[in-house]
PyMOL CGO cylinders between C-alpha atoms (Angstrom):
from pymol import cmd
from pymol.cgo import CYLINDER

trace = [
    CYLINDER, 4.34, 3.29, -56.88, 3.15, 1.62, -53.67, 0.3, 1, 1, 1, 1, 1, 1,
    CYLINDER, 3.15, 1.62, -53.67, 3.36, 3.54, -50.44, 0.3, 1, 1, 1, 1, 1, 1,
    CYLINDER, 3.36, 3.54, -50.44, 4.82, 1.65, -47.51, 0.3, 1, 1, 1, 1, 1, 1,
    CYLINDER, 4.82, 1.65, -47.51, 2.11, 1.23, -44.93, 0.3, 1, 1, 1, 1, 1, 1,
    CYLINDER, 2.11, 1.23, -44.93, 3.11, 1.87, -41.36, 0.3, 1, 1, 1, 1, 1, 1,
    CYLINDER, 3.11, 1.87, -41.36, 2.62, -1.07, -39.04, 0.3, 1, 1, 1, 1, 1, 1,
    CYLINDER, 2.62, -1.07, -39.04, 0.01, -0.51, -36.43, 0.3, 1, 1, 1, 1, 1, 1,
    CYLINDER, 0.01, -0.51, -36.43, 0.33, -1.74, -32.86, 0.3, 1, 1, 1, 1, 1, 1,
    CYLINDER, 0.33, -1.74, -32.86, 3.10, -2.41, -30.44, 0.3, 1, 1, 1, 1, 1, 1,
    CYLINDER, 3.10, -2.41, -30.44, 6.65, -2.18, -31.78, 0.3, 1, 1, 1, 1, 1, 1,
    CYLINDER, 6.65, -2.18, -31.78, 8.61, -5.46, -31.68, 0.3, 1, 1, 1, 1, 1, 1,
    CYLINDER, 8.61, -5.46, -31.68, 10.71, -6.13, -28.59, 0.3, 1, 1, 1, 1, 1, 1,
    CYLINDER, 10.71, -6.13, -28.59, 14.42, -5.99, -29.27, 0.3, 1, 1, 1, 1, 1, 1,
    CYLINDER, 14.42, -5.99, -29.27, 15.61, -7.34, -25.92, 0.3, 1, 1, 1, 1, 1, 1,
    CYLINDER, 15.61, -7.34, -25.92, 14.03, -9.23, -23.05, 0.3, 1, 1, 1, 1, 1, 1,
    CYLINDER, 14.03, -9.23, -23.05, 11.62, -11.14, -25.27, 0.3, 1, 1, 1, 1, 1, 1,
    CYLINDER, 11.62, -11.14, -25.27, 10.36, -14.29, -23.61, 0.3, 1, 1, 1, 1, 1, 1,
    CYLINDER, 10.36, -14.29, -23.61, 10.68, -17.22, -25.99, 0.3, 1, 1, 1, 1, 1, 1,
    CYLINDER, 10.68, -17.22, -25.99, 10.88, -20.23, -23.66, 0.3, 1, 1, 1, 1, 1, 1,
    CYLINDER, 10.88, -20.23, -23.66, 7.78, -22.08, -22.50, 0.3, 1, 1, 1, 1, 1, 1,
    CYLINDER, 7.78, -22.08, -22.50, 7.47, -24.33, -19.47, 0.3, 1, 1, 1, 1, 1, 1,
    CYLINDER, 7.47, -24.33, -19.47, 4.56, -26.57, -18.59, 0.3, 1, 1, 1, 1, 1, 1,
    CYLINDER, 4.56, -26.57, -18.59, 3.58, -28.00, -15.26, 0.3, 1, 1, 1, 1, 1, 1,
    CYLINDER, 3.58, -28.00, -15.26, 0.86, -30.38, -14.18, 0.3, 1, 1, 1, 1, 1, 1,
    CYLINDER, 0.86, -30.38, -14.18, -0.96, -29.64, -10.94, 0.3, 1, 1, 1, 1, 1, 1,
    CYLINDER, -0.96, -29.64, -10.94, -3.47, -31.53, -8.88, 0.3, 1, 1, 1, 1, 1, 1,
    CYLINDER, -3.47, -31.53, -8.88, -6.90, -29.97, -8.45, 0.3, 1, 1, 1, 1, 1, 1,
    CYLINDER, -6.90, -29.97, -8.45, -5.94, -28.80, -4.94, 0.3, 1, 1, 1, 1, 1, 1,
    CYLINDER, -5.94, -28.80, -4.94, -2.63, -27.32, -6.11, 0.3, 1, 1, 1, 1, 1, 1,
    CYLINDER, -2.63, -27.32, -6.11, -4.39, -25.48, -8.92, 0.3, 1, 1, 1, 1, 1, 1,
    CYLINDER, -4.39, -25.48, -8.92, -7.00, -24.12, -6.51, 0.3, 1, 1, 1, 1, 1, 1,
    CYLINDER, -7.00, -24.12, -6.51, -4.19, -22.94, -4.21, 0.3, 1, 1, 1, 1, 1, 1,
    CYLINDER, -4.19, -22.94, -4.21, -2.51, -21.23, -7.18, 0.3, 1, 1, 1, 1, 1, 1,
    CYLINDER, -2.51, -21.23, -7.18, -5.77, -19.49, -8.10, 0.3, 1, 1, 1, 1, 1, 1,
    CYLINDER, -5.77, -19.49, -8.10, -6.22, -18.34, -4.49, 0.3, 1, 1, 1, 1, 1, 1,
    CYLINDER, -6.22, -18.34, -4.49, -2.70, -16.88, -4.35, 0.3, 1, 1, 1, 1, 1, 1,
    CYLINDER, -2.70, -16.88, -4.35, -3.30, -15.24, -7.72, 0.3, 1, 1, 1, 1, 1, 1,
    CYLINDER, -3.30, -15.24, -7.72, -6.55, -13.71, -6.45, 0.3, 1, 1, 1, 1, 1, 1,
    CYLINDER, -6.55, -13.71, -6.45, -4.95, -12.48, -3.21, 0.3, 1, 1, 1, 1, 1, 1,
    CYLINDER, -4.95, -12.48, -3.21, -1.92, -10.91, -4.89, 0.3, 1, 1, 1, 1, 1, 1,
    CYLINDER, -1.92, -10.91, -4.89, -3.64, -9.37, -7.89, 0.3, 1, 1, 1, 1, 1, 1,
    CYLINDER, -3.64, -9.37, -7.89, -0.90, -10.75, -10.18, 0.3, 1, 1, 1, 1, 1, 1,
    CYLINDER, -0.90, -10.75, -10.18, -1.65, -12.69, -13.33, 0.3, 1, 1, 1, 1, 1, 1,
    CYLINDER, -1.65, -12.69, -13.33, -0.61, -16.33, -13.33, 0.3, 1, 1, 1, 1, 1, 1,
    CYLINDER, -0.61, -16.33, -13.33, 2.62, -15.88, -15.29, 0.3, 1, 1, 1, 1, 1, 1,
    CYLINDER, 2.62, -15.88, -15.29, 3.81, -12.91, -13.21, 0.3, 1, 1, 1, 1, 1, 1,
    CYLINDER, 3.81, -12.91, -13.21, 3.10, -14.90, -10.04, 0.3, 1, 1, 1, 1, 1, 1,
    CYLINDER, 3.10, -14.90, -10.04, 4.95, -18.00, -11.23, 0.3, 1, 1, 1, 1, 1, 1,
    CYLINDER, 4.95, -18.00, -11.23, 7.94, -15.95, -12.44, 0.3, 1, 1, 1, 1, 1, 1,
    CYLINDER, 7.94, -15.95, -12.44, 8.19, -14.12, -9.11, 0.3, 1, 1, 1, 1, 1, 1,
    CYLINDER, 8.19, -14.12, -9.11, 7.91, -17.29, -7.08, 0.3, 1, 1, 1, 1, 1, 1,
    CYLINDER, 7.91, -17.29, -7.08, 10.31, -19.36, -9.18, 0.3, 1, 1, 1, 1, 1, 1,
    CYLINDER, 10.31, -19.36, -9.18, 12.94, -16.75, -9.95, 0.3, 1, 1, 1, 1, 1, 1,
    CYLINDER, 12.94, -16.75, -9.95, 12.90, -14.86, -6.66, 0.3, 1, 1, 1, 1, 1, 1,
    CYLINDER, 12.90, -14.86, -6.66, 12.35, -17.74, -4.26, 0.3, 1, 1, 1, 1, 1, 1,
    CYLINDER, 12.35, -17.74, -4.26, 9.23, -19.14, -2.65, 0.3, 1, 1, 1, 1, 1, 1,
    CYLINDER, 9.23, -19.14, -2.65, 9.43, -16.75, 0.28, 0.3, 1, 1, 1, 1, 1, 1,
    CYLINDER, 9.43, -16.75, 0.28, 8.98, -13.62, -1.85, 0.3, 1, 1, 1, 1, 1, 1,
    CYLINDER, 8.98, -13.62, -1.85, 6.29, -11.39, -0.42, 0.3, 1, 1, 1, 1, 1, 1,
    CYLINDER, 6.29, -11.39, -0.42, 3.63, -10.57, -2.97, 0.3, 1, 1, 1, 1, 1, 1,
    CYLINDER, 3.63, -10.57, -2.97, 1.40, -7.60, -2.41, 0.3, 1, 1, 1, 1, 1, 1,
    CYLINDER, 1.40, -7.60, -2.41, -2.03, -6.91, -3.82, 0.3, 1, 1, 1, 1, 1, 1,
    CYLINDER, -2.03, -6.91, -3.82, -1.42, -3.31, -4.90, 0.3, 1, 1, 1, 1, 1, 1,
    CYLINDER, -1.42, -3.31, -4.90, -5.11, -2.43, -5.30, 0.3, 1, 1, 1, 1, 1, 1,
    CYLINDER, -5.11, -2.43, -5.30, -5.92, -3.66, -1.80, 0.3, 1, 1, 1, 1, 1, 1,
    CYLINDER, -5.92, -3.66, -1.80, -2.87, -1.93, -0.31, 0.3, 1, 1, 1, 1, 1, 1,
    CYLINDER, -2.87, -1.93, -0.31, -3.73, 1.39, -1.96, 0.3, 1, 1, 1, 1, 1, 1,
    CYLINDER, -3.73, 1.39, -1.96, -7.31, 1.10, -0.72, 0.3, 1, 1, 1, 1, 1, 1,
    CYLINDER, -7.31, 1.10, -0.72, -6.10, 0.53, 2.83, 0.3, 1, 1, 1, 1, 1, 1,
    CYLINDER, -6.10, 0.53, 2.83, -3.60, 3.38, 2.63, 0.3, 1, 1, 1, 1, 1, 1,
    CYLINDER, -3.60, 3.38, 2.63, -6.35, 5.65, 1.32, 0.3, 1, 1, 1, 1, 1, 1,
    CYLINDER, -6.35, 5.65, 1.32, -8.55, 4.73, 4.29, 0.3, 1, 1, 1, 1, 1, 1,
    CYLINDER, -8.55, 4.73, 4.29, -5.66, 5.33, 6.72, 0.3, 1, 1, 1, 1, 1, 1,
    CYLINDER, -5.66, 5.33, 6.72, -4.96, 8.72, 5.14, 0.3, 1, 1, 1, 1, 1, 1,
    CYLINDER, -4.96, 8.72, 5.14, -8.62, 9.71, 5.43, 0.3, 1, 1, 1, 1, 1, 1,
    CYLINDER, -8.62, 9.71, 5.43, -8.69, 8.66, 9.10, 0.3, 1, 1, 1, 1, 1, 1,
    CYLINDER, -8.69, 8.66, 9.10, -5.51, 10.60, 9.83, 0.3, 1, 1, 1, 1, 1, 1,
    CYLINDER, -5.51, 10.60, 9.83, -7.08, 13.65, 8.18, 0.3, 1, 1, 1, 1, 1, 1,
    CYLINDER, -7.08, 13.65, 8.18, -10.18, 13.34, 10.36, 0.3, 1, 1, 1, 1, 1, 1,
    CYLINDER, -10.18, 13.34, 10.36, -8.02, 13.01, 13.47, 0.3, 1, 1, 1, 1, 1, 1,
    CYLINDER, -8.02, 13.01, 13.47, -6.08, 16.13, 12.48, 0.3, 1, 1, 1, 1, 1, 1,
    CYLINDER, -6.08, 16.13, 12.48, -9.33, 18.06, 12.00, 0.3, 1, 1, 1, 1, 1, 1,
    CYLINDER, -9.33, 18.06, 12.00, -10.54, 16.96, 15.43, 0.3, 1, 1, 1, 1, 1, 1,
    CYLINDER, -10.54, 16.96, 15.43, -7.27, 18.03, 17.05, 0.3, 1, 1, 1, 1, 1, 1,
    CYLINDER, -7.27, 18.03, 17.05, -7.52, 21.46, 15.38, 0.3, 1, 1, 1, 1, 1, 1,
    CYLINDER, -7.52, 21.46, 15.38, -11.09, 21.89, 16.62, 0.3, 1, 1, 1, 1, 1, 1,
    CYLINDER, -11.09, 21.89, 16.62, -10.08, 20.90, 20.16, 0.3, 1, 1, 1, 1, 1, 1,
    CYLINDER, -10.08, 20.90, 20.16, -7.13, 23.31, 20.12, 0.3, 1, 1, 1, 1, 1, 1,
    CYLINDER, -7.13, 23.31, 20.12, -9.35, 26.16, 18.86, 0.3, 1, 1, 1, 1, 1, 1,
    CYLINDER, -9.35, 26.16, 18.86, -11.91, 25.46, 21.59, 0.3, 1, 1, 1, 1, 1, 1,
    CYLINDER, -11.91, 25.46, 21.59, -9.17, 25.22, 24.25, 0.3, 1, 1, 1, 1, 1, 1,
    CYLINDER, -9.17, 25.22, 24.25, -7.71, 28.58, 23.14, 0.3, 1, 1, 1, 1, 1, 1,
    CYLINDER, -7.71, 28.58, 23.14, -11.16, 30.18, 23.38, 0.3, 1, 1, 1, 1, 1, 1,
    CYLINDER, -11.16, 30.18, 23.38, -11.69, 28.77, 26.90, 0.3, 1, 1, 1, 1, 1, 1,
    CYLINDER, -11.69, 28.77, 26.90, -8.18, 29.86, 27.90, 0.3, 1, 1, 1, 1, 1, 1,
    CYLINDER, -8.18, 29.86, 27.90, -8.90, 33.46, 26.83, 0.3, 1, 1, 1, 1, 1, 1,
    CYLINDER, -8.90, 33.46, 26.83, -12.04, 33.37, 28.96, 0.3, 1, 1, 1, 1, 1, 1,
    CYLINDER, -12.04, 33.37, 28.96, -10.11, 31.93, 31.91, 0.3, 1, 1, 1, 1, 1, 1,
    CYLINDER, -10.11, 31.93, 31.91, -12.30, 28.81, 31.98, 0.3, 1, 1, 1, 1, 1, 1,
    CYLINDER, -12.30, 28.81, 31.98, -9.73, 26.21, 30.93, 0.3, 1, 1, 1, 1, 1, 1,
    CYLINDER, -9.73, 26.21, 30.93, -9.15, 23.55, 33.57, 0.3, 1, 1, 1, 1, 1, 1,
    CYLINDER, -9.15, 23.55, 33.57, -5.42, 22.63, 34.01, 0.3, 1, 1, 1, 1, 1, 1,
    CYLINDER, -5.42, 22.63, 34.01, -6.38, 18.94, 34.37, 0.3, 1, 1, 1, 1, 1, 1,
    CYLINDER, -6.38, 18.94, 34.37, -7.92, 19.01, 30.90, 0.3, 1, 1, 1, 1, 1, 1,
    CYLINDER, -7.92, 19.01, 30.90, -4.71, 20.52, 29.50, 0.3, 1, 1, 1, 1, 1, 1,
    CYLINDER, -4.71, 20.52, 29.50, -2.66, 17.78, 31.15, 0.3, 1, 1, 1, 1, 1, 1,
    CYLINDER, -2.66, 17.78, 31.15, -4.94, 14.99, 29.85, 0.3, 1, 1, 1, 1, 1, 1,
    CYLINDER, -4.94, 14.99, 29.85, -4.95, 16.50, 26.35, 0.3, 1, 1, 1, 1, 1, 1,
    CYLINDER, -4.95, 16.50, 26.35, -1.15, 16.66, 26.34, 0.3, 1, 1, 1, 1, 1, 1,
    CYLINDER, -1.15, 16.66, 26.34, -0.93, 12.96, 27.31, 0.3, 1, 1, 1, 1, 1, 1,
    CYLINDER, -0.93, 12.96, 27.31, -3.38, 11.95, 24.57, 0.3, 1, 1, 1, 1, 1, 1,
    CYLINDER, -3.38, 11.95, 24.57, -1.70, 14.16, 21.99, 0.3, 1, 1, 1, 1, 1, 1,
    CYLINDER, -1.70, 14.16, 21.99, 1.71, 12.67, 22.83, 0.3, 1, 1, 1, 1, 1, 1,
    CYLINDER, 1.71, 12.67, 22.83, 0.27, 9.16, 22.37, 0.3, 1, 1, 1, 1, 1, 1,
    CYLINDER, 0.27, 9.16, 22.37, -1.26, 10.25, 19.05, 0.3, 1, 1, 1, 1, 1, 1,
    CYLINDER, -1.26, 10.25, 19.05, 2.08, 11.61, 17.81, 0.3, 1, 1, 1, 1, 1, 1,
    CYLINDER, 2.08, 11.61, 17.81, 3.83, 8.34, 18.78, 0.3, 1, 1, 1, 1, 1, 1,
    CYLINDER, 3.83, 8.34, 18.78, 1.19, 6.34, 16.88, 0.3, 1, 1, 1, 1, 1, 1,
    CYLINDER, 1.19, 6.34, 16.88, 1.56, 8.58, 13.83, 0.3, 1, 1, 1, 1, 1, 1,
    CYLINDER, 1.56, 8.58, 13.83, 5.36, 8.21, 13.89, 0.3, 1, 1, 1, 1, 1, 1,
    CYLINDER, 5.36, 8.21, 13.89, 5.02, 4.42, 14.15, 0.3, 1, 1, 1, 1, 1, 1,
    CYLINDER, 5.02, 4.42, 14.15, 2.64, 4.42, 11.18, 0.3, 1, 1, 1, 1, 1, 1,
    CYLINDER, 2.64, 4.42, 11.18, 5.10, 6.48, 9.13, 0.3, 1, 1, 1, 1, 1, 1,
    CYLINDER, 5.10, 6.48, 9.13, 7.88, 4.04, 10.04, 0.3, 1, 1, 1, 1, 1, 1,
    CYLINDER, 7.88, 4.04, 10.04, 5.77, 1.05, 8.95, 0.3, 1, 1, 1, 1, 1, 1,
    CYLINDER, 5.77, 1.05, 8.95, 4.81, 2.76, 5.68, 0.3, 1, 1, 1, 1, 1, 1,
    CYLINDER, 4.81, 2.76, 5.68, 8.47, 3.48, 4.89, 0.3, 1, 1, 1, 1, 1, 1,
    CYLINDER, 8.47, 3.48, 4.89, 9.24, -0.20, 5.58, 0.3, 1, 1, 1, 1, 1, 1,
    CYLINDER, 9.24, -0.20, 5.58, 6.45, -1.31, 3.20, 0.3, 1, 1, 1, 1, 1, 1,
    CYLINDER, 6.45, -1.31, 3.20, 7.67, 1.04, 0.47, 0.3, 1, 1, 1, 1, 1, 1,
    CYLINDER, 7.67, 1.04, 0.47, 11.24, -0.24, 0.81, 0.3, 1, 1, 1, 1, 1, 1,
    CYLINDER, 11.24, -0.24, 0.81, 10.00, -3.84, 0.61, 0.3, 1, 1, 1, 1, 1, 1,
    CYLINDER, 10.00, -3.84, 0.61, 7.99, -3.00, -2.52, 0.3, 1, 1, 1, 1, 1, 1,
    CYLINDER, 7.99, -3.00, -2.52, 11.04, -1.45, -4.20, 0.3, 1, 1, 1, 1, 1, 1,
    CYLINDER, 11.04, -1.45, -4.20, 13.14, -4.58, -3.69, 0.3, 1, 1, 1, 1, 1, 1,
    CYLINDER, 13.14, -4.58, -3.69, 10.55, -7.00, -5.12, 0.3, 1, 1, 1, 1, 1, 1,
]
cmd.load_cgo(trace, "trace")
């Protein structure tokens, strides 16, 4: 009696299998442009062509690795700013207890802190917009 050997590897696709092939000839310049777009977006050639052809030429393509790197840097900077604000508030409270806090400094700090909060809210709004755009593509 032979034992049935289990197949190793990826199971066969039942739906959505791509069976059609298209070919296109490009000039050297067109091919270089395609490679540049591919490099900038981080997509492989077939994913890029499918997105552009099936979703229109104006589809925004995002290099996810680059975006995540930038978002990581923004998050780190926001963390540093928050630490600085906490240190300033702690120092201001200490000076206030000692009666050495100048009202002009409080006023200037409040102006700067208000501007910081507006900037942070604008950043959050832009990030929500980017996430929505990524979900639709």
